[in-house]
VODRENTI-279463 format. One record per residue (C-alpha): residue number from 0; x, y, z. Coordinates in steps of 0.2 Angstrom, whole numbers. Layout:
residues N
<pt pos="NUM" u="X" v="Y" w="Z"/>
...
This chain:
residues 483
<pt pos="0" u="127" v="-64" w="70"/>
<pt pos="1" u="137" v="-58" w="56"/>
<pt pos="2" u="132" v="-71" w="45"/>
<pt pos="3" u="114" v="-66" w="48"/>
<pt pos="4" u="117" v="-48" w="46"/>
<pt pos="5" u="125" v="-51" w="28"/>
<pt pos="6" u="110" v="-62" w="23"/>
<pt pos="7" u="98" v="-48" w="28"/>
<pt pos="8" u="107" v="-34" w="20"/>
<pt pos="9" u="104" v="-41" w="3"/>
<pt pos="10" u="87" v="-38" w="2"/>
<pt pos="11" u="81" v="-24" w="15"/>
<pt pos="12" u="76" v="-14" w="-1"/>
<pt pos="13" u="65" v="-27" w="-9"/>
<pt pos="14" u="56" v="-28" w="9"/>
<pt pos="15" u="53" v="-10" w="8"/>
<pt pos="16" u="45" v="-12" w="-9"/>
<pt pos="17" u="34" v="-25" w="-3"/>
<pt pos="18" u="27" v="-12" w="10"/>
<pt pos="19" u="22" v="1" w="-3"/>
<pt pos="20" u="3" v="-4" w="-5"/>
<pt pos="21" u="0" v="3" w="12"/>
<pt pos="22" u="4" v="21" w="5"/>
<pt pos="23" u="-7" v="18" w="-10"/>
<pt pos="24" u="-15" v="34" w="-7"/>
<pt pos="25" u="-1" v="42" w="-12"/>
<pt pos="26" u="7" v="29" w="-24"/>
<pt pos="27" u="12" v="38" w="-40"/>
<pt pos="28" u="15" v="56" w="-47"/>
<pt pos="29" u="2" v="53" w="-59"/>
<pt pos="30" u="-12" v="51" w="-46"/>
<pt pos="31" u="-7" v="66" w="-35"/>
<pt pos="32" u="4" v="78" w="-44"/>
<pt pos="33" u="-12" v="88" w="-50"/>
<pt pos="34" u="-15" v="93" w="-32"/>
<pt pos="35" u="-2" v="106" w="-34"/>
<pt pos="36" u="-9" v="114" w="-50"/>
<pt pos="37" u="-9" v="133" w="-49"/>
<pt pos="38" u="-27" v="136" w="-50"/>
<pt pos="39" u="-29" v="154" w="-44"/>
<pt pos="40" u="-19" v="164" w="-56"/>
<pt pos="41" u="-25" v="181" w="-62"/>
<pt pos="42" u="-21" v="189" w="-80"/>
<pt pos="43" u="-21" v="207" w="-86"/>
<pt pos="44" u="-24" v="200" w="-104"/>
<pt pos="45" u="-41" v="194" w="-108"/>
<pt pos="46" u="-35" v="182" w="-121"/>
<pt pos="47" u="-24" v="173" w="-108"/>
<pt pos="48" u="-37" v="173" w="-95"/>
<pt pos="49" u="-48" v="164" w="-106"/>
<pt pos="50" u="-36" v="152" w="-111"/>
<pt pos="51" u="-33" v="149" w="-93"/>
<pt pos="52" u="-51" v="146" w="-89"/>
<pt pos="53" u="-52" v="134" w="-103"/>
<pt pos="54" u="-38" v="124" w="-96"/>
<pt pos="55" u="-46" v="123" w="-78"/>
<pt pos="56" u="-62" v="116" w="-86"/>
<pt pos="57" u="-53" v="103" w="-96"/>
<pt pos="58" u="-44" v="98" w="-80"/>
<pt pos="59" u="-60" v="96" w="-70"/>
<pt pos="60" u="-67" v="86" w="-84"/>
<pt pos="61" u="-51" v="75" w="-84"/>
<pt pos="62" u="-47" v="80" w="-102"/>
<pt pos="63" u="-28" v="79" w="-98"/>
<pt pos="64" u="-22" v="79" w="-116"/>
<pt pos="65" u="-32" v="94" w="-122"/>
<pt pos="66" u="-27" v="104" w="-106"/>
<pt pos="67" u="-8" v="101" w="-110"/>
<pt pos="68" u="-10" v="106" w="-127"/>
<pt pos="69" u="-19" v="122" w="-122"/>
<pt pos="70" u="-6" v="125" w="-107"/>
<pt pos="71" u="8" v="124" w="-120"/>
<pt pos="72" u="0" v="136" w="-132"/>
<pt pos="73" u="-3" v="147" w="-116"/>
<pt pos="74" u="15" v="147" w="-111"/>
<pt pos="75" u="20" v="151" w="-129"/>
<pt pos="76" u="9" v="165" w="-130"/>
<pt pos="77" u="14" v="173" w="-113"/>
<pt pos="78" u="33" v="174" w="-117"/>
<pt pos="79" u="32" v="193" w="-113"/>
<pt pos="80" u="29" v="189" w="-94"/>
<pt pos="81" u="47" v="183" w="-92"/>
<pt pos="82" u="51" v="201" w="-90"/>
<pt pos="83" u="35" v="210" w="-84"/>
<pt pos="84" u="30" v="196" w="-72"/>
<pt pos="85" u="43" v="181" w="-71"/>
<pt pos="86" u="33" v="173" w="-56"/>
<pt pos="87" u="17" v="171" w="-66"/>
<pt pos="88" u="26" v="164" w="-81"/>
<pt pos="89" u="35" v="153" w="-69"/>
<pt pos="90" u="17" v="146" w="-63"/>
<pt pos="91" u="12" v="144" w="-80"/>
<pt pos="92" u="27" v="132" w="-84"/>
<pt pos="93" u="25" v="124" w="-68"/>
<pt pos="94" u="6" v="120" w="-73"/>
<pt pos="95" u="12" v="113" w="-89"/>
<pt pos="96" u="25" v="101" w="-81"/>
<pt pos="97" u="11" v="95" w="-68"/>
<pt pos="98" u="0" v="91" w="-82"/>
<pt pos="99" u="14" v="82" w="-91"/>
<pt pos="100" u="19" v="73" w="-76"/>
<pt pos="101" u="1" v="68" w="-72"/>
<pt pos="102" u="1" v="58" w="-89"/>
<pt pos="103" u="19" v="49" w="-87"/>
<pt pos="104" u="29" v="61" w="-97"/>
<pt pos="105" u="41" v="63" w="-83"/>
<pt pos="106" u="57" v="70" w="-92"/>
<pt pos="107" u="46" v="83" w="-102"/>
<pt pos="108" u="38" v="88" w="-86"/>
<pt pos="109" u="55" v="92" w="-78"/>
<pt pos="110" u="60" v="102" w="-93"/>
<pt pos="111" u="44" v="114" w="-88"/>
<pt pos="112" u="46" v="111" w="-69"/>
<pt pos="113" u="65" v="116" w="-67"/>
<pt pos="114" u="63" v="133" w="-76"/>
<pt pos="115" u="47" v="136" w="-68"/>
<pt pos="116" u="54" v="136" w="-52"/>
<pt pos="117" u="69" v="147" w="-56"/>
<pt pos="118" u="56" v="161" w="-63"/>
<pt pos="119" u="46" v="160" w="-48"/>
<pt pos="120" u="62" v="161" w="-36"/>
<pt pos="121" u="67" v="178" w="-45"/>
<pt pos="122" u="53" v="188" w="-35"/>
<pt pos="123" u="49" v="175" w="-21"/>
<pt pos="124" u="57" v="174" w="-3"/>
<pt pos="125" u="66" v="158" w="-2"/>
<pt pos="126" u="53" v="152" w="11"/>
<pt pos="127" u="39" v="158" w="3"/>
<pt pos="128" u="24" v="145" w="2"/>
<pt pos="129" u="21" v="151" w="-17"/>
<pt pos="130" u="36" v="139" w="-19"/>
<pt pos="131" u="27" v="124" w="-12"/>
<pt pos="132" u="17" v="118" w="-26"/>
<pt pos="133" u="32" v="118" w="-39"/>
<pt pos="134" u="44" v="110" w="-27"/>
<pt pos="135" u="31" v="96" w="-23"/>
<pt pos="136" u="27" v="92" w="-40"/>
<pt pos="137" u="46" v="92" w="-44"/>
<pt pos="138" u="48" v="79" w="-29"/>
<pt pos="139" u="34" v="68" w="-35"/>
<pt pos="140" u="41" v="68" w="-53"/>
<pt pos="141" u="59" v="65" w="-48"/>
<pt pos="142" u="53" v="51" w="-38"/>
<pt pos="143" u="44" v="43" w="-53"/>
<pt pos="144" u="60" v="44" w="-62"/>
<pt pos="145" u="71" v="36" w="-47"/>
<pt pos="146" u="80" v="51" w="-44"/>
<pt pos="147" u="79" v="47" w="-26"/>
<pt pos="148" u="92" v="59" w="-19"/>
<pt pos="149" u="85" v="74" w="-29"/>
<pt pos="150" u="67" v="69" w="-24"/>
<pt pos="151" u="71" v="69" w="-6"/>
<pt pos="152" u="80" v="85" w="-8"/>
<pt pos="153" u="63" v="93" w="-15"/>
<pt pos="154" u="53" v="86" w="-1"/>
<pt pos="155" u="65" v="91" w="12"/>
<pt pos="156" u="65" v="109" w="5"/>
<pt pos="157" u="47" v="109" w="5"/>
<pt pos="158" u="46" v="103" w="23"/>
<pt pos="159" u="59" v="117" w="28"/>
<pt pos="160" u="47" v="130" w="21"/>
<pt pos="161" u="33" v="122" w="31"/>
<pt pos="162" u="43" v="123" w="48"/>
<pt pos="163" u="47" v="141" w="44"/>
<pt pos="164" u="30" v="146" w="42"/>
<pt pos="165" u="21" v="135" w="55"/>
<pt pos="166" u="34" v="128" w="67"/>
<pt pos="167" u="43" v="111" w="67"/>
<pt pos="168" u="26" v="102" w="71"/>
<pt pos="169" u="16" v="110" w="60"/>
<pt pos="170" u="3" v="97" w="52"/>
<pt pos="171" u="5" v="106" w="35"/>
<pt pos="172" u="20" v="94" w="33"/>
<pt pos="173" u="11" v="77" w="36"/>
<pt pos="174" u="8" v="74" w="17"/>
<pt pos="175" u="27" v="79" w="14"/>
<pt pos="176" u="31" v="66" w="28"/>
<pt pos="177" u="21" v="52" w="20"/>
<pt pos="178" u="29" v="56" w="3"/>
<pt pos="179" u="47" v="55" w="11"/>
<pt pos="180" u="42" v="38" w="19"/>
<pt pos="181" u="37" v="31" w="2"/>
<pt pos="182" u="53" v="36" w="-6"/>
<pt pos="183" u="63" v="27" w="10"/>
<pt pos="184" u="52" v="12" w="6"/>
<pt pos="185" u="56" v="11" w="-12"/>
<pt pos="186" u="75" v="12" w="-7"/>
<pt pos="187" u="74" v="-2" w="7"/>
<pt pos="188" u="77" v="12" w="20"/>
<pt pos="189" u="66" v="4" w="32"/>
<pt pos="190" u="72" v="13" w="48"/>
<pt pos="191" u="71" v="30" w="40"/>
<pt pos="192" u="53" v="25" w="35"/>
<pt pos="193" u="49" v="21" w="52"/>
<pt pos="194" u="56" v="36" w="59"/>
<pt pos="195" u="47" v="46" w="48"/>
<pt pos="196" u="31" v="39" w="52"/>
<pt pos="197" u="34" v="41" w="71"/>
<pt pos="198" u="37" v="59" w="68"/>
<pt pos="199" u="21" v="59" w="58"/>
<pt pos="200" u="12" v="52" w="74"/>
<pt pos="201" u="21" v="64" w="85"/>
<pt pos="202" u="16" v="79" w="74"/>
<pt pos="203" u="-2" v="74" w="74"/>
<pt pos="204" u="-2" v="71" w="93"/>
<pt pos="205" u="4" v="89" w="95"/>
<pt pos="206" u="-8" v="96" w="84"/>
<pt pos="207" u="-23" v="87" w="89"/>
<pt pos="208" u="-20" v="78" w="106"/>
<pt pos="209" u="-15" v="60" w="110"/>
<pt pos="210" u="-33" v="56" w="111"/>
<pt pos="211" u="-40" v="64" w="96"/>
<pt pos="212" u="-51" v="56" w="83"/>
<pt pos="213" u="-41" v="63" w="70"/>
<pt pos="214" u="-27" v="51" w="75"/>
<pt pos="215" u="-37" v="36" w="70"/>
<pt pos="216" u="-32" v="35" w="52"/>
<pt pos="217" u="-14" v="37" w="57"/>
<pt pos="218" u="-15" v="25" w="71"/>
<pt pos="219" u="-23" v="11" w="59"/>
<pt pos="220" u="-11" v="13" w="45"/>
<pt pos="221" u="3" v="12" w="58"/>
<pt pos="222" u="-5" v="-4" w="64"/>
<pt pos="223" u="-6" v="-11" w="47"/>
<pt pos="224" u="12" v="-6" w="42"/>
<pt pos="225" u="20" v="-13" w="57"/>
<pt pos="226" u="11" v="-30" w="55"/>
<pt pos="227" u="16" v="-31" w="37"/>
<pt pos="228" u="35" v="-28" w="43"/>
<pt pos="229" u="33" v="-42" w="57"/>
<pt pos="230" u="24" v="-54" w="45"/>
<pt pos="231" u="40" v="-54" w="35"/>
<pt pos="232" u="51" v="-61" w="49"/>
<pt pos="233" u="47" v="-79" w="51"/>
<pt pos="234" u="46" v="-88" w="68"/>
<pt pos="235" u="63" v="-92" w="73"/>
<pt pos="236" u="73" v="-100" w="87"/>
<pt pos="237" u="86" v="-86" w="85"/>
<pt pos="238" u="83" v="-73" w="98"/>
<pt pos="239" u="87" v="-58" w="87"/>
<pt pos="240" u="74" v="-63" w="75"/>
<pt pos="241" u="61" v="-67" w="88"/>
<pt pos="242" u="65" v="-51" w="98"/>
<pt pos="243" u="63" v="-40" w="83"/>
<pt pos="244" u="48" v="-48" w="76"/>
<pt pos="245" u="39" v="-47" w="93"/>
<pt pos="246" u="43" v="-29" w="94"/>
<pt pos="247" u="36" v="-25" w="77"/>
<pt pos="248" u="20" v="-34" w="82"/>
<pt pos="249" u="19" v="-25" w="98"/>
<pt pos="250" u="19" v="-9" w="90"/>
<pt pos="251" u="6" v="-13" w="78"/>
<pt pos="252" u="-6" v="-21" w="91"/>
<pt pos="253" u="-3" v="-6" w="102"/>
<pt pos="254" u="-8" v="6" w="88"/>
<pt pos="255" u="-24" v="-4" w="85"/>
<pt pos="256" u="-28" v="-4" w="104"/>
<pt pos="257" u="-26" v="15" w="105"/>
<pt pos="258" u="-38" v="17" w="90"/>
<pt pos="259" u="-51" v="6" w="98"/>
<pt pos="260" u="-49" v="15" w="115"/>
<pt pos="261" u="-52" v="32" w="107"/>
<pt pos="262" u="-68" v="27" w="99"/>
<pt pos="263" u="-74" v="18" w="114"/>
<pt pos="264" u="-71" v="32" w="125"/>
<pt pos="265" u="-80" v="45" w="113"/>
<pt pos="266" u="-94" v="33" w="107"/>
<pt pos="267" u="-96" v="18" w="117"/>
<pt pos="268" u="-91" v="0" w="116"/>
<pt pos="269" u="-104" v="-5" w="103"/>
<pt pos="270" u="-101" v="8" w="90"/>
<pt pos="271" u="-99" v="3" w="71"/>
<pt pos="272" u="-83" v="13" w="70"/>
<pt pos="273" u="-75" v="0" w="81"/>
<pt pos="274" u="-77" v="-13" w="67"/>
<pt pos="275" u="-61" v="-7" w="55"/>
<pt pos="276" u="-48" v="-7" w="69"/>
<pt pos="277" u="-55" v="-23" w="76"/>
<pt pos="278" u="-52" v="-31" w="60"/>
<pt pos="279" u="-35" v="-24" w="59"/>
<pt pos="280" u="-31" v="-30" w="75"/>
<pt pos="281" u="-37" v="-47" w="70"/>
<pt pos="282" u="-26" v="-47" w="55"/>
<pt pos="283" u="-11" v="-42" w="65"/>
<pt pos="284" u="-14" v="-56" w="77"/>
<pt pos="285" u="-17" v="-68" w="62"/>
<pt pos="286" u="1" v="-62" w="55"/>
<pt pos="287" u="9" v="-64" w="72"/>
<pt pos="288" u="5" v="-83" w="72"/>
<pt pos="289" u="8" v="-85" w="91"/>
<pt pos="290" u="-9" v="-79" w="97"/>
<pt pos="291" u="-22" v="-83" w="83"/>
<pt pos="292" u="-36" v="-85" w="95"/>
<pt pos="293" u="-36" v="-66" w="98"/>
<pt pos="294" u="-38" v="-65" w="79"/>
<pt pos="295" u="-55" v="-75" w="82"/>
<pt pos="296" u="-59" v="-64" w="97"/>
<pt pos="297" u="-58" v="-48" w="88"/>
<pt pos="298" u="-68" v="-53" w="73"/>
<pt pos="299" u="-81" v="-60" w="85"/>
<pt pos="300" u="-83" v="-44" w="94"/>
<pt pos="301" u="-84" v="-36" w="77"/>
<pt pos="302" u="-98" v="-47" w="71"/>
<pt pos="303" u="-107" v="-44" w="88"/>
<pt pos="304" u="-105" v="-25" w="86"/>
<pt pos="305" u="-113" v="-27" w="68"/>
<pt pos="306" u="-127" v="-38" w="74"/>
<pt pos="307" u="-132" v="-27" w="88"/>
<pt pos="308" u="-132" v="-10" w="79"/>
<pt pos="309" u="-149" v="-5" w="71"/>
<pt pos="310" u="-141" v="6" w="58"/>
<pt pos="311" u="-131" v="-10" w="51"/>
<pt pos="312" u="-138" v="-16" w="33"/>
<pt pos="313" u="-138" v="-33" w="27"/>
<pt pos="314" u="-121" v="-32" w="16"/>
<pt pos="315" u="-111" v="-26" w="32"/>
<pt pos="316" u="-119" v="-41" w="42"/>
<pt pos="317" u="-114" v="-53" w="27"/>
<pt pos="318" u="-97" v="-46" w="26"/>
<pt pos="319" u="-94" v="-47" w="45"/>
<pt pos="320" u="-99" v="-65" w="45"/>
<pt pos="321" u="-89" v="-70" w="31"/>
<pt pos="322" u="-74" v="-62" w="39"/>
<pt pos="323" u="-76" v="-71" w="54"/>
<pt pos="324" u="-79" v="-88" w="45"/>
<pt pos="325" u="-64" v="-84" w="35"/>
<pt pos="326" u="-54" v="-83" w="51"/>
<pt pos="327" u="-60" v="-99" w="58"/>
<pt pos="328" u="-56" v="-108" w="41"/>
<pt pos="329" u="-37" v="-101" w="44"/>
<pt pos="330" u="-37" v="-106" w="62"/>
<pt pos="331" u="-47" v="-123" w="59"/>
<pt pos="332" u="-61" v="-119" w="70"/>
<pt pos="333" u="-76" v="-130" w="65"/>
<pt pos="334" u="-88" v="-117" w="67"/>
<pt pos="335" u="-83" v="-109" w="48"/>
<pt pos="336" u="-96" v="-120" w="39"/>
<pt pos="337" u="-112" v="-115" w="49"/>
<pt pos="338" u="-108" v="-97" w="47"/>
<pt pos="339" u="-103" v="-98" w="29"/>
<pt pos="340" u="-119" v="-107" w="25"/>
<pt pos="341" u="-129" v="-94" w="35"/>
<pt pos="342" u="-121" v="-79" w="25"/>
<pt pos="343" u="-125" v="-88" w="9"/>
<pt pos="344" u="-143" v="-91" w="14"/>
<pt pos="345" u="-145" v="-72" w="18"/>
<pt pos="346" u="-139" v="-68" w="1"/>
<pt pos="347" u="-153" v="-78" w="-7"/>
<pt pos="348" u="-165" v="-64" w="-3"/>
<pt pos="349" u="-164" v="-55" w="-19"/>
<pt pos="350" u="-156" v="-56" w="-36"/>
<pt pos="351" u="-143" v="-43" w="-32"/>
<pt pos="352" u="-137" v="-54" w="-17"/>
<pt pos="353" u="-139" v="-70" w="-26"/>
<pt pos="354" u="-126" v="-63" w="-39"/>
<pt pos="355" u="-115" v="-58" w="-26"/>
<pt pos="356" u="-116" v="-74" w="-18"/>
<pt pos="357" u="-111" v="-83" w="-35"/>
<pt pos="358" u="-95" v="-71" w="-35"/>
<pt pos="359" u="-90" v="-75" w="-16"/>
<pt pos="360" u="-94" v="-93" w="-16"/>
<pt pos="361" u="-94" v="-99" w="-34"/>
<pt pos="362" u="-75" v="-104" w="-34"/>
<pt pos="363" u="-63" v="-106" w="-20"/>
<pt pos="364" u="-55" v="-90" w="-13"/>
<pt pos="365" u="-38" v="-90" w="-6"/>
<pt pos="366" u="-37" v="-84" w="11"/>
<pt pos="367" u="-19" v="-87" w="19"/>
<pt pos="368" u="-5" v="-86" w="14"/>
<pt pos="369" u="-7" v="-72" w="2"/>
<pt pos="370" u="-4" v="-77" w="-16"/>
<pt pos="371" u="14" v="-75" w="-20"/>
<pt pos="372" u="19" v="-64" w="-34"/>
<pt pos="373" u="35" v="-67" w="-44"/>
<pt pos="374" u="48" v="-77" w="-34"/>
<pt pos="375" u="66" v="-74" w="-36"/>
<pt pos="376" u="81" v="-86" w="-38"/>
<pt pos="377" u="99" v="-81" w="-34"/>
<pt pos="378" u="104" v="-88" w="-52"/>
<pt pos="379" u="97" v="-96" w="-68"/>
<pt pos="380" u="94" v="-115" w="-64"/>
<pt pos="381" u="103" v="-128" w="-74"/>
<pt pos="382" u="86" v="-135" w="-77"/>
<pt pos="383" u="81" v="-121" w="-88"/>
<pt pos="384" u="84" v="-122" w="-107"/>
<pt pos="385" u="94" v="-108" w="-114"/>
<pt pos="386" u="79" v="-103" w="-124"/>
<pt pos="387" u="66" v="-103" w="-111"/>
<pt pos="388" u="59" v="-85" w="-108"/>
<pt pos="389" u="50" v="-90" w="-92"/>
<pt pos="390" u="56" v="-99" w="-76"/>
<pt pos="391" u="40" v="-108" w="-69"/>
<pt pos="392" u="31" v="-121" w="-59"/>
<pt pos="393" u="14" v="-128" w="-64"/>
<pt pos="394" u="5" v="-137" w="-50"/>
<pt pos="395" u="-12" v="-144" w="-49"/>
<pt pos="396" u="-22" v="-146" w="-33"/>
<pt pos="397" u="-39" v="-148" w="-25"/>
<pt pos="398" u="-48" v="-139" w="-12"/>
<pt pos="399" u="-59" v="-149" w="0"/>
<pt pos="400" u="-76" v="-143" w="7"/>
<pt pos="401" u="-66" v="-137" w="23"/>
<pt pos="402" u="-55" v="-126" w="14"/>
<pt pos="403" u="-39" v="-136" w="15"/>
<pt pos="404" u="-28" v="-141" w="0"/>
<pt pos="405" u="-26" v="-160" w="-6"/>
<pt pos="406" u="-21" v="-169" w="-22"/>
<pt pos="407" u="-6" v="-159" w="-25"/>
<pt pos="408" u="4" v="-165" w="-40"/>
<pt pos="409" u="17" v="-157" w="-52"/>
<pt pos="410" u="13" v="-154" w="-70"/>
<pt pos="411" u="29" v="-145" w="-77"/>
<pt pos="412" u="43" v="-135" w="-72"/>
<pt pos="413" u="60" v="-128" w="-76"/>
<pt pos="414" u="67" v="-124" w="-59"/>
<pt pos="415" u="76" v="-135" w="-46"/>
<pt pos="416" u="66" v="-148" w="-36"/>
<pt pos="417" u="70" v="-137" w="-20"/>
<pt pos="418" u="57" v="-124" w="-27"/>
<pt pos="419" u="45" v="-138" w="-30"/>
<pt pos="420" u="46" v="-144" w="-13"/>
<pt pos="421" u="44" v="-126" w="-7"/>
<pt pos="422" u="28" v="-125" w="-18"/>
<pt pos="423" u="20" v="-141" w="-11"/>
<pt pos="424" u="24" v="-136" w="7"/>
<pt pos="425" u="16" v="-119" w="4"/>
<pt pos="426" u="1" v="-125" w="-4"/>
<pt pos="427" u="-2" v="-138" w="9"/>
<pt pos="428" u="-2" v="-125" w="22"/>
<pt pos="429" u="-14" v="-113" w="12"/>
<pt pos="430" u="-33" v="-112" w="17"/>
<pt pos="431" u="-46" v="-106" w="5"/>
<pt pos="432" u="-64" v="-101" w="7"/>
<pt pos="433" u="-73" v="-115" w="0"/>
<pt pos="434" u="-86" v="-116" w="-14"/>
<pt pos="435" u="-105" v="-117" w="-11"/>
<pt pos="436" u="-115" v="-126" w="-23"/>
<pt pos="437" u="-134" v="-127" w="-20"/>
<pt pos="438" u="-133" v="-123" w="-2"/>
<pt pos="439" u="-119" v="-135" w="2"/>
<pt pos="440" u="-100" v="-134" w="4"/>
<pt pos="441" u="-92" v="-143" w="-9"/>
<pt pos="442" u="-75" v="-149" w="-14"/>
<pt pos="443" u="-66" v="-142" w="-30"/>
<pt pos="444" u="-55" v="-152" w="-40"/>
<pt pos="445" u="-42" v="-149" w="-54"/>
<pt pos="446" u="-37" v="-132" w="-49"/>
<pt pos="447" u="-19" v="-126" w="-56"/>
<pt pos="448" u="-7" v="-112" w="-50"/>
<pt pos="449" u="6" v="-105" w="-62"/>
<pt pos="450" u="20" v="-99" w="-51"/>
<pt pos="451" u="34" v="-88" w="-61"/>
<pt pos="452" u="52" v="-85" w="-55"/>
<pt pos="453" u="65" v="-73" w="-60"/>
<pt pos="454" u="84" v="-72" w="-57"/>
<pt pos="455" u="86" v="-58" w="-44"/>
<pt pos="456" u="100" v="-49" w="-53"/>
<pt pos="457" u="86" v="-46" w="-67"/>
<pt pos="458" u="72" v="-41" w="-56"/>
<pt pos="459" u="64" v="-25" w="-58"/>
<pt pos="460" u="73" v="-8" w="-51"/>
<pt pos="461" u="57" v="-3" w="-43"/>
<pt pos="462" u="41" v="-13" w="-43"/>
<pt pos="463" u="28" v="-20" w="-30"/>
<pt pos="464" u="36" v="-38" w="-32"/>
<pt pos="465" u="36" v="-51" w="-19"/>
<pt pos="466" u="51" v="-62" w="-13"/>
<pt pos="467" u="52" v="-78" w="-3"/>
<pt pos="468" u="65" v="-91" w="-1"/>
<pt pos="469" u="63" v="-109" w="-1"/>
<pt pos="470" u="72" v="-111" w="16"/>
<pt pos="471" u="59" v="-99" w="23"/>
<pt pos="472" u="71" v="-87" w="30"/>
<pt pos="473" u="67" v="-68" w="29"/>
<pt pos="474" u="78" v="-53" w="24"/>
<pt pos="475" u="70" v="-40" w="35"/>
<pt pos="476" u="81" v="-34" w="49"/>
<pt pos="477" u="91" v="-19" w="45"/>
<pt pos="478" u="110" v="-23" w="50"/>
<pt pos="479" u="110" v="-8" w="62"/>
<pt pos="480" u="94" v="-12" w="72"/>
<pt pos="481" u="99" v="-29" w="80"/>
<pt pos="482" u="95" v="-29" w="97"/>
């Protein structure tokens, strides 16, 4: 047990980073900090009011650089407000900081946000909602600077203000909780991230009811989150691994089932809204490995719903067919070719769909397992020359008409043979959507994959990278959550 715990402890943070795409909607300060711009300020000075309105127009037109320059000018021209109206001056500074942060100038942004908060605090109650915008902007900017402790303090302060105003279960804190979740994932604090999302669900249930439609996005996101957690733990004979892996997939599947039941209860068993959670459930079952027939059943139901619904357009029907055929390819079901060809034929109806069919079926598409990003080695291999800038393997292969890989052979490498064996095994297990040429599924030869490696100690501090090991063991279970 201790050996397993020590092994897992190495890369829990890296695993958290791999889960970040699930929170892509709140992925960076640049994308979201503008939500906290103070856009309802009033001025006694006509010149200042006009400058402020120009900034708002530039912001609506995504003219961030001119808006930032105008905000700097407005701050410089409003220095008198430091005495007459420090709160207004603080908001102008905060707006400048927000504009700088939105363009990636995080250090410069903090130089405006910190004093901006201080000026606002001079007149504001410590729990005033007036403080929320600048506090949230600071938290987002601090997180982009990897100031994790400071960022969490900012988010917690904003959350505390929301509690004072709306109570412990106020839905106003949901966005804050998602930011805290992302912060925990970036640091590999998986249990903390889990706890925040469970609290997120509890708040939503308190606010909307356990059977509310408003829970659907949360249930589906949690389903995807826990399925992604589970997939990183391989099937194992060790009970600790198996128990924890099963518990993650049970959570995922239960969240999807809840979403499906809510839709069925409100709209019936053939409503198009069921398609997305059914696809999520199918993906979770696929990743679970032990019950892939349930993946097929979920996608078969999704296709049946799409086919039977009079509001379904042709692209949706084609998409449902291809998803099911992809699943059949992954599971080895011989029904895949007929569905691929049927979808291809439907796409020949007009020029637009024909172009789309060329994009979808013009080259083999990797289905499962997903493509690896950079893989990490414990140390620089002896095979690598001193001047080698890149560690890599180049492998050639072919894809048969049934989507399976054949003719794998090594072209070039400067990493140990263990990594080559792993690449061969992974490619042999990979399934592709095959190419269609003139209405027939055909093989594709002379494909190549260039797989890069980095020494783990030289890896990025915070990036969305992928880690695997040649022994196929996973680094998932936090050492304080063994059963």
